[in-house]
C-alpha positions in Angstrom: 0.0 -0.2 -0.1 2.8 2.3 0.7 4.0 2.2 -3.1 0.0 3.1 -4.4 0.3 6.2 -2.1 3.7 7.2 -2.9 2.2 7.0 -6.4 -0.6 9.2 -5.6 1.4 11.6 -4.2 3.3 11.8 -7.6 -0.2 12.6 -9.5 -1.3 15.0 -6.9 1.8 16.9 -7.6 1.1 17.5 -11.4 -1.7 19.1 -12.6 -5.8 19.4 -11.3 -6.6 17.0 -14.1 -4.4 14.5 -12.6 -5.1 15.2 -9.2 -8.4 14.6 -9.4 -7.6 10.8 -10.7 -5.4 10.4 -8.0 -8.1 11.1 -5.7 -10.3 8.7 -7.4 -8.2 6.2 -7.3 -7.7 6.5 -3.7 -11.2 6.5 -3.2 -11.5 2.9 -5.0 -8.3 0.9 -3.6 -7.8 2.3 0.0 -11.2 0.9 1.7 -10.0 -2.6 -0.2 -6.5 -2.7 2.0 -8.5 -2.4 5.6 -10.0 -6.1 4.5 -7.2 -8.0 2.7 -3.6 -7.1 2.0 -2.4 -6.2 -1.6 1.7 -6.9 -2.6 3.1 -3.3 -3.7 4.1 -4.8 -7.0 0.3 -5.7 -7.9 -0.8 -2.5 -6.7 1.4 -0.5 -9.1 -0.2 -2.9 -11.8 -3.3 -2.1 -11.1 -2.6 1.6 -10.8 -1.0 1.5 -14.1 -3.9 -0.5 -15.6 -6.5 2.0 -14.1 -4.3 5.0 -15.3 -3.9 4.0 -19.3 -7.2 4.6 -20.4 -6.5 8.0 -19.4 -3.4 8.9 -20.4 -2.4 7.1 -23.3 -5.2 9.2 -25.0 -4.1 12.6 -23.4 -0.5 12.0 -24.3 -1.1 10.6 -27.7 -3.7 13.1 -28.5 -1.6 15.8 -27.7 1.0 14.7 -30.0 -1.1 13.7 -33.2 -2.9 17.5 -32.5 0.5 19.1 -32.7 1.0 17.6 -36.0 -2.1 18.4 -37.3 -1.6 22.0 -36.2 1.9 22.0 -37.7 0.9 20.7 -41.0 -1.6 23.6 -41.0 1.2 26.2 -40.4 3.2 24.1 -42.9 0.6 24.7 -45.3 -0.3 28.2 -45.0 3.5 29.7 -44.9 4.4 29.9 -48.7 8.2 29.7 -47.2 7.8 26.1 -45.1 10.9 23.9 -45.4 10.7 20.7 -47.2 12.4 17.9 -46.8 14.2 16.5 -50.0 12.3 13.6 -50.4 8.9 16.0 -50.3 10.4 18.3 -52.6 10.6 15.4 -55.1 7.0 14.5 -54.4 5.7 18.1 -54.5 7.1 19.8 -57.5 3.0 21.3 -58.5 2.7 22.1 -54.8 5.9 24.6 -55.1 4.8 26.1 -58.6 1.3 26.4 -56.8 3.3 28.4 -53.9 5.4 30.5 -56.4 1.7 31.2 -58.4 0.0 32.4 -55.2 3.2 34.8 -53.7 3.1 36.5 -57.7 -0.4 36.8 -57.2 -0.1 38.6 -53.8 2.7 40.9 -55.1 5.1 39.1 -52.0 8.4 39.6 -54.7 10.6 38.6 -51.9 9.2 35.7 -51.3 8.6 34.8 -54.9 12.3 34.8 -55.8 13.0 32.1 -52.5 10.9 29.9 -53.7 11.9 30.6 -57.5 15.3 29.4 -56.1 14.2 26.5 -54.3 12.5 25.5 -57.6 16.1 25.2 -59.1 17.3 23.3 -56.2 14.5 20.9 -56.7 15.1 21.0 -60.6 11.7 22.2 -61.3 11.1 25.2 -63.9 8.6 27.5 -63.4 5.7 27.3 -66.0 4.6 30.2 -68.5 1.7 30.6 -66.1 3.5 31.0 -63.0 6.1 33.1 -64.9 3.2 35.1 -66.2 2.1 36.4 -63.0 5.5 37.1 -61.7 6.1 39.1 -64.9 2.4 41.0 -63.9 3.7 41.6 -60.3 6.9 43.2 -61.5 5.0 45.4 -64.0 2.4 46.7 -61.1 5.9 47.4 -59.1 7.2 49.4 -62.0 10.2 46.8 -62.3 10.4 46.5 -65.7 14.1 45.2 -66.0 12.8 42.4 -63.9 9.7 41.8 -66.4 12.3 41.1 -68.8 14.4 39.1 -66.8 11.8 36.5 -65.8 10.5 36.3 -69.5 14.3 35.2 -70.3 13.3 32.1 -67.6 11.2 30.3 -70.1 12.8 28.3 -72.9 12.4 29.6 -76.3 10.9 25.7 -77.9 8.5 23.3 -76.3 5.3 24.1 -74.7 6.5 26.5 -71.8 7.8 28.7 -74.4 7.0 32.6 -74.4 3.3 32.7 -75.3 1.1 35.8 -76.4 0.4 36.6 -72.7 3.4 36.4 -71.4 4.8 38.8 -74.0 1.9 41.5 -73.8 2.9 41.9 -70.1 6.2 42.9 -71.6 5.0 45.2 -74.0 2.5 46.9 -71.1 5.1 46.9 -68.9 7.3 49.4 -71.5 4.2 50.9 -72.4 3.1 52.3 -68.7 7.0 53.1 -68.5 6.5 55.8 -71.0 9.2 53.8 -73.5 7.4 53.1 -76.5 10.0 52.4 -78.3 10.9 49.0 -76.3 7.1 48.5 -76.6 7.8 48.4 -80.2 10.7 46.7 -80.0 8.5 43.7 -78.0 6.1 43.6 -80.4 8.3 42.7 -83.4 10.0 40.2 -81.0 6.8 38.4 -80.6 6.9 37.7 -84.5 10.1 36.8 -84.3 9.7 34.1 -81.6 6.5 32.9 -84.1 3.9 34.4 -81.6 1.2 36.6 -83.5 0.3 39.7 -81.8 -3.3 39.8 -80.8 -6.0 42.9 -80.8 -4.8 43.1 -76.9 -1.1 43.8 -78.0 -1.9 46.5 -80.5 -3.9 48.4 -78.6 -1.3 48.5 -75.8 0.8 50.0 -78.1 -1.8 52.6 -79.5 -2.7 53.5 -76.3 1.1 53.9 -75.4 1.2 56.2 -78.3 -1.9 58.0 -77.7 -0.7 59.1 -74.1 2.4 60.9 -75.5 0.1 62.2 -77.8 2.4 60.5 -80.9 -0.8 61.1 -83.3 1.0 59.8 -86.4 2.4 56.6 -84.6 -0.9 55.5 -83.3 -2.3 55.7 -86.6 0.7 53.6 -87.9 0.0 50.8 -85.3 -3.7 50.9 -86.1 -3.2 50.3 -89.8 -0.4 47.6 -89.1 -3.1 46.0 -86.9 -5.4 45.8 -89.7 -2.6 44.4 -92.0 -2.3 42.0 -89.9 -5.9 40.9 -90.6 -7.3 41.6 -86.9 -10.2 44.1 -86.2 -10.0 47.1 -84.0 -12.1 47.8 -81.6 -13.7 50.6 -79.7 -10.3 50.9 -77.4 -8.3 50.9 -80.7 -10.0 53.9 -82.3 -10.6 55.8 -78.9 -6.9 55.8 -78.6 -6.2 57.1 -82.0 -8.7 59.8 -81.3 -7.8 60.9 -78.4 -3.8 61.1 -79.3 -5.4 63.2 -82.2 -7.4 65.3 -80.0 -4.3 65.4 -77.7 -2.0 67.1 -80.4 -5.1 69.5 -81.2 -6.0 67.7 -84.5 -9.7 68.4 -84.6 -10.1 67.0 -88.4 -7.9 63.9 -87.5 -10.1 63.5 -84.6 -13.7 63.4 -86.2 -12.0 61.8 -89.1 -10.8 58.4 -87.4 -14.3 58.8 -85.5 -16.0 58.5 -89.5 -13.8 55.8 -90.1 -14.9 53.8 -86.6 -18.3 54.5 -87.7 -17.8 53.1 -91.0 -15.8 50.0 -90.2 -19.0 48.9 -88.2 -17.6 49.8 -84.6 -20.3 52.3 -82.9 -18.3 54.7 -81.0 -19.3 55.6 -77.2 -19.1 58.3 -75.1 -15.7 58.4 -74.5 -15.0 58.7 -77.8 -17.3 61.6 -78.8 -16.0 63.4 -75.9 -12.7 63.3 -77.3 -13.9 64.6 -80.7 -15.8 67.3 -78.3 -12.4 68.1 -76.6 -10.8 68.5 -79.8 -13.4 71.2 -80.8 -13.3 72.9 -77.8 -9.4 73.3 -77.8 -9.8 74.4 -81.7 -12.1 77.2 -80.4 -15.3 75.7 -82.0 -17.8 75.8 -79.4 -20.7 75.0 -82.4 -18.8 72.2 -83.3 -18.3 71.0 -80.1 -22.3 71.4 -79.8 -22.9 69.5 -82.5 -21.1 66.4 -81.8 -23.4 66.0 -78.6 -26.6 67.0 -80.9 -24.9 63.9 -82.9 -24.5 61.5 -80.0 -27.5 62.2 -78.9 -29.3 61.4 -82.1 -27.4 58.0 -82.3 -28.8 57.0 -78.9 -25.3 57.7 -76.8 -26.2 59.8 -74.1 -23.9 62.7 -73.5 -21.9 62.6 -70.1 -21.0 64.8 -67.3 -17.7 65.5 -69.4 -19.7 65.8 -72.7 -21.4 68.9 -71.2 -18.6 70.5 -68.9 -16.3 70.5 -72.0 -18.5 73.0 -73.7 -20.0 74.8 -70.6 -16.5 75.8 -69.7 -15.6 78.1 -72.8 -19.1 79.5 -72.6 -18.3 80.5 -68.5 -15.5 81.7 -69.5 -16.3 84.0 -72.4 -19.0 85.3 -70.8 -21.7 83.6 -72.6 -24.1 83.2 -69.8 -27.1 82.9 -71.7 -25.9 79.7 -73.6 -24.4 78.4 -70.3 -27.9 78.4 -68.5 -29.1 76.8 -71.5 -26.3 74.1 -71.4 -27.1 73.9 -67.6 -30.9 73.0 -68.2 -30.4 70.6 -70.9 -27.7 68.4 -68.8 -29.9 68.2 -65.7 -32.8 67.3 -67.9 -31.0 64.8 -69.4 -30.5 63.1 -66.2 -27.0 63.5 -66.1 -25.4 64.0 -62.7 -24.0 67.4 -62.4 -21.8 66.6 -59.1 -19.1 66.2 -61.7 -19.3 69.7 -63.6 -16.3 71.7 -63.5 -17.0 74.2 -60.4 -13.7 76.3 -63.0 -17.0 76.9 -65.4 -19.1 78.0 -62.6 -16.7 80.1 -61.0 -15.2 81.9 -64.2 -18.7 82.5 -65.5 -18.6 86.5 -64.5 -15.4 87.2 -66.5 -17.0 88.8 -69.5 -15.1 91.1 -71.4 -14.8 94.5 -70.9 -17.1 95.1 -73.6 -19.6 92.9 -72.2 -20.0 93.9 -68.7 -22.9 94.5 -67.3 -24.6 94.6 -63.7 -26.4 91.2 -63.2 -28.3 90.7 -60.3 -26.8 88.3 -57.3 -27.9 84.7 -57.7 -29.6 85.0 -61.0 -28.3 81.5 -62.3 -28.9 80.1 -58.8 -32.6 81.3 -59.0 -33.2 78.5 -61.4 -33.4 76.0 -58.7 -36.9 76.8 -58.4 -37.6 75.8 -62.1 -36.5 72.3 -61.2 -33.1 72.6 -61.6 -31.6 69.9 -59.2 -28.4 70.5 -59.0 -25.7 69.4 -56.8 -25.0 71.5 -53.4 -21.2 71.9 -55.3 -22.7 73.2 -58.3 -24.8 75.3 -56.7 -22.4 76.9 -54.0 -20.2 77.5 -57.1 -22.9 79.3 -59.2 -23.8 81.3 -56.3 -20.2 82.3 -55.4 -19.9 83.3 -59.3 -23.0 85.4 -59.7 -23.5 87.0 -56.3 -19.6 88.0 -54.5 -18.0 88.3 -58.0 -20.7 90.8 -59.6 -18.9 93.5 -62.0 -19.0 96.9 -61.9 -21.7 98.6 -64.9 
C-alpha cells in the first residue's frame, strides 16, 4: 500500500486533472486495503492499468493535435521548409506557392520560391512566369519583367506565349518607353507568336498617351494588315491621340472611319472629339457633336457638357451657359462632376460686354426644377453674387 500512496503523491503533484484522477483511485482502492493485504508490485500494476485508459489518449492526443496544427501552419506558410523527399514529390505544390506569392505581390517570397524550385530541378511554368511578370509590372520594375521572360525556354510547350509577351509590352508602355514596347512586338513575330488585339491596343494607347497621333495611327494600320479587327479601344486611343495633338480634323476623321468600319463609338470617343473642337475654338462644333451623339442613342456624360460649358463660362456667354446647364439637368446627367471652374469663371465677361447682373440669377433657376448638386450650386451662387461686375 505504501507504493500506491507514493504513486498518488506523484500524481497529486501534477495538474488539477491528475490530482482528481489520483483522488478517485485512492477512494476506490484504499477501503479494500483494510480487509485484505495487496502486495506492492500488484498495486502498481493495478494503478497503471487504471491510468492507461486516461493517460494514453491525453498524451498521444496532444502529439496528434500538435502534428495536425503544425501541418496546417506549414500549408499556410508559403515559405515552409520541405524535406528533400517531399520536394521531389511536390513539384506542383511549389509552383502553386510561387503563383500565389506572385498574385499577392510578395516579390521577395517569389524569388526565394524560385530558387527552391531550381534546387529541386523544377522550372516555373509559363503560367507562373506570367503571374510573376505581372507582379513586377505593377511594381514598376520593367527590368525584372524582362528577366523573368528570359527564364522561359524558347522551344516547347512552356515557351513564351502571347500573354507573357503582352505583359512586357504593357510594362514598357506604362513606363512611357514606346520604342521598347515596339521592339517587344517585333520580338513576338520573331518568336513565332502572333500579336493579338491586346498587343496592338496596348501599343496604340502608349502612343496616344504621349500625344504621338501619327505613331498611333501607324500601329492601327499595322493591326489591320495583320488581319485583326480594331475595336472601340483601338479607335478611341487614336482619336484621343489626335485630340491631344490638337488635330480636330484628324479626330473627326477617325471617328468617321470608326463608324464606317462597323464599330459603334461610345461616349469616350465622342468626348475626345468634343474636346478637340473646344481646343480648336469651335464651341459650335462641340455642340454639334453632343447633338449627334444624342441622336445616335449615345447619352452625353457630365464630361461632354462640362467641356462645352467651360468655354461658354469663360467667354461670359451666360445665356448659353444656362441653356446647356438646363439641358444637362433635363437629360438626367449627374451635375456633381461638373467643373466648378466653369461656374466660378462665369462672371469673367470681357470689359465691352460688362453689365450688372442680379445676384444669384443663375442660382434662382433651382426653383424651376434644376436639382443641381450642392457643389455646383455653391459655385454658381459664389460666381454670380460675390463677384458681380461693375456696370
